[in-house]
C-alpha positions in Angstrom: -14.5 16.9 -51.9 -14.1 20.6 -52.7 -14.8 23.4 -50.2 -16.9 26.4 -51.1 -17.3 30.0 -50.0 -19.9 31.4 -47.6 -22.7 33.6 -48.8 -24.0 35.7 -46.0 -27.3 36.5 -47.7 -30.4 34.5 -48.2 -31.4 31.2 -46.5 -28.4 29.3 -47.8 -25.4 30.7 -45.9 -23.1 27.8 -46.9 -22.9 27.4 -50.6 -21.8 24.4 -52.6 -22.7 20.7 -52.6 -25.7 19.4 -50.7 -24.6 16.1 -49.3 -26.9 13.2 -48.1 -26.6 12.6 -44.4 -25.4 9.1 -43.4 -22.3 6.9 -42.8 -20.3 8.8 -45.3 -20.5 11.9 -43.2 -18.0 10.3 -40.8 -15.4 10.7 -43.6 -15.3 14.5 -43.8 -12.0 16.2 -43.3 -10.5 16.7 -39.8 -10.2 20.5 -40.3 -12.2 23.0 -38.3 -15.3 24.4 -40.0 -18.9 25.2 -40.1 -21.9 23.3 -41.4 -25.7 23.5 -42.0 -28.3 20.7 -41.6 -31.4 20.5 -43.8 -34.6 18.5 -43.5 -36.3 16.3 -46.2 -37.7 19.5 -47.8 -34.2 21.0 -47.9 -35.1 23.6 -45.4 -32.2 24.7 -43.2 -32.8 23.6 -39.6 -29.4 24.1 -37.9 -26.1 26.0 -38.3 -23.1 24.7 -36.3 -19.4 24.6 -36.2 -16.5 22.5 -34.8 -12.8 22.5 -34.4 -12.8 19.0 -35.9 -15.6 18.3 -38.4 -14.8 14.6 -38.7 -14.9 14.1 -35.0 -18.2 16.0 -34.6 -19.9 14.3 -37.6 -18.7 10.8 -36.5 -20.2 11.4 -33.0 -23.5 12.5 -34.6 -23.7 9.4 -36.8 -22.6 6.9 -34.1 -25.0 8.3 -31.5 -27.8 9.2 -33.9 -27.9 12.7 -32.5 -28.4 11.6 -28.9 -27.2 15.1 -27.7 -30.3 16.6 -29.4 -32.8 14.1 -30.9 -34.5 17.0 -32.8 -31.5 16.8 -35.2 -32.7 13.4 -36.4 -34.8 15.4 -38.8 -31.5 15.9 -40.7 -31.5 14.5 -44.3 -28.9 16.7 -46.0 -26.0 18.9 -45.0 -23.5 21.5 -46.3 -20.1 22.2 -44.8 -17.0 24.3 -45.3 -13.6 24.6 -43.5 -12.6 27.8 -41.7 -10.2 28.4 -38.9 -12.3 31.0 -37.2 -15.4 28.8 -37.0 -16.9 30.2 -33.8 -17.1 33.8 -35.2 -18.2 32.4 -38.5 -21.2 30.6 -36.9 -22.2 33.8 -35.1 -22.0 35.8 -38.3 -24.0 33.2 -40.2 -26.7 33.2 -37.5 -26.9 37.0 -37.4 -27.2 37.2 -41.2 -29.8 34.4 -41.3 -31.9 36.2 -38.7 -31.7 39.5 -40.5 -32.9 37.8 -43.7 -35.5 35.4 -42.1 -36.5 37.1 -38.9 -35.2 34.3 -36.7 -32.4 31.8 -36.5 -32.8 28.2 -37.7 -35.3 26.4 -35.5 -32.8 23.9 -34.0 -30.5 26.7 -32.9 -33.3 27.8 -30.6 -33.6 26.0 -27.3 -36.8 24.0 -27.0 -38.9 25.6 -24.2 -41.1 23.7 -21.8 -44.3 25.0 -23.3 -43.4 24.2 -26.9 -44.7 21.0 -28.5 -42.3 18.6 -30.2 -43.3 16.8 -33.4 -44.6 13.3 -33.3 -41.1 11.8 -34.1 -39.8 12.6 -30.6 -43.0 12.6 -28.5 -43.3 10.5 -25.4 -45.5 7.4 -26.0 -46.8 5.5 -23.0 -46.6 1.7 -22.6 -47.5 -0.7 -19.8 -45.0 -3.3 -21.1 -43.0 -4.0 -24.2 -45.3 -4.2 -27.2 -48.2 -3.0 -25.0 -49.0 0.6 -25.9 -51.8 2.4 -24.1 -52.3 5.0 -26.9 -51.4 8.0 -24.8 -48.6 10.5 -25.7 -47.1 13.7 -24.5 -45.5 16.4 -26.7 -44.3 18.9 -24.1 -43.7 18.9 -20.3 -47.1 20.3 -19.5 -48.7 17.6 -21.6 -46.5 15.0 -19.8 -47.8 16.2 -16.5 -51.4 15.8 -17.7 -50.9 12.3 -19.0 -49.1 11.2 -15.8 -52.3 12.2 -13.9 -54.4 9.8 -16.0 -52.3 6.8 -17.1 -52.1 3.6 -14.9 -49.4 3.2 -12.3 -48.3 0.1 -14.2 -47.3 2.4 -17.1 -45.6 4.9 -14.7 -43.6 2.1 -13.1 -42.6 0.6 -16.5 -41.2 3.9 -17.8 -39.6 4.9 -14.5 -37.8 1.6 -14.1 -36.4 2.1 -17.6 -35.4 5.7 -17.0 -37.6 6.9 -19.8 -39.0 10.0 -18.2 -35.6 11.4 -17.2 -34.1 10.5 -20.6 -36.8 12.2 -22.6 -36.7 15.4 -20.4 -32.9 15.5 -20.5 -32.4 14.8 -24.2 -35.3 16.7 -25.7 -35.8 19.6 -23.4 -32.3 19.9 -21.9 -33.9 20.2 -18.4 -30.9 18.6 -16.6 -31.9 19.4 -13.0 -35.5 18.1 -13.5 -34.2 15.0 -15.3 -31.7 14.2 -12.5 -34.4 14.6 -9.9 -36.8 12.2 -11.6 -34.0 9.7 -12.3 -33.4 9.3 -8.6 -37.1 8.4 -7.8 -37.6 4.8 -6.7 -41.2 4.9 -5.4 -44.0 2.8 -6.9 -47.7 3.1 -7.4 -49.6 6.3 -6.4 -46.5 7.6 -4.5 -44.5 7.6 -7.7 -47.3 9.4 -9.5 -47.4 12.1 -6.8 -43.6 12.5 -6.9 -43.5 12.9 -10.6 -46.3 15.4 -10.6 -44.6 17.4 -7.8 -41.4 17.5 -9.8 -43.0 18.6 -13.0 -45.2 21.2 -11.3 -42.5 22.6 -9.0 -39.2 23.1 -10.8 -38.0 25.4 -8.0 -37.9 22.4 -5.6 -34.4 20.9 -5.5 -32.7 18.0 -3.8 -30.0 18.7 -1.2 -26.7 17.4 -2.6 -25.7 16.1 0.8 -28.8 14.2 2.0 -31.3 14.3 -0.8 -33.9 16.1 1.1 -36.3 18.2 -1.0 -36.3 21.9 -0.3 -37.9 25.1 -1.7 -35.7 28.1 -2.2 -35.3 30.7 0.6 -34.2 33.3 -1.9 -34.1 33.9 -5.7 -32.5 36.4 -8.0 -31.8 37.0 -11.7 -28.5 37.2 -13.5 -28.0 38.2 -17.1 -25.0 37.7 -19.4 -23.5 40.0 -21.9 -25.7 40.8 -25.0 -25.0 39.1 -28.3 -24.6 40.8 -31.6 -28.4 40.5 -32.1 -29.1 42.3 -28.8 -30.2 39.2 -26.9 -29.0 38.1 -23.5 -29.3 34.9 -21.5 -30.9 35.5 -18.1 -30.7 32.9 -15.4 -32.9 32.8 -12.3 -30.8 31.5 -9.4 -32.2 30.0 -6.2 -30.6 29.7 -2.8 -31.6 26.8 -0.6 -30.9 25.7 3.0 -31.6 22.1 3.8 -33.9 21.7 6.8 -32.4 18.2 7.4 -28.6 18.7 7.3 -28.4 22.5 7.2 -26.4 22.6 4.0 -26.8 25.7 1.8 -26.6 25.3 -2.0 -27.7 27.0 -5.2 -29.4 26.0 -8.4 -30.4 27.7 -11.7 -34.1 27.2 -11.9 -34.9 29.2 -15.0 -33.1 30.1 -18.3 -34.5 32.5 -20.8 -33.5 34.8 -23.6 -34.2 38.5 -23.1 -33.6 41.7 -25.1 -30.7 43.8 -23.9 
């Protein structure tokens, strides 16, 4: 299949054939390159790159985008090979933003307050084939639903690891997901632990003994600005365990700021 040149203007930065996503995507060349994903309306939703397009696409197909379930909206794609794929992706995103006012939606991290679409919402059950017709579409919504659903439903999902998996895969909140994954309580105690975790992201587990602690100090760190003038700012928390006296750090917040 032929390669095509890049157009840095408009909303179609990778010109050429528009391919249907599916098993055949695993057969793309092994060269490094860049690619764009499109939804059913042929709207661009993601720009990416890889040192090995075949390896990347094969993983996407085999795992059904488990690294980011939002990409399951992909119906079509374009691609082209380039040795300098990392810089090319940056250039494509910069030009897309200049033209459209923002980067493709899946190149933006999903924030806690944002609602996901119905395709990857969290749907509550009490058992297999026994839905209770409650659903959550962001983490605040999840917290509200956990307050009202039955403990039977909470235990069903916790035993399957559903809460942690959804938080990790959809919202990329790894620390919160890991904390919830370790919970083994039942009944109302489980409900309280889940609500405490969702309402207090600054609370962290001691890596030595598992004791829950609040930070004794927090500070902010910002990285270098990108070409668009944005920087990633982290809020770092310092903890001291009251049980075993171990000190440790965690990143409790990540946000984009203007330089």
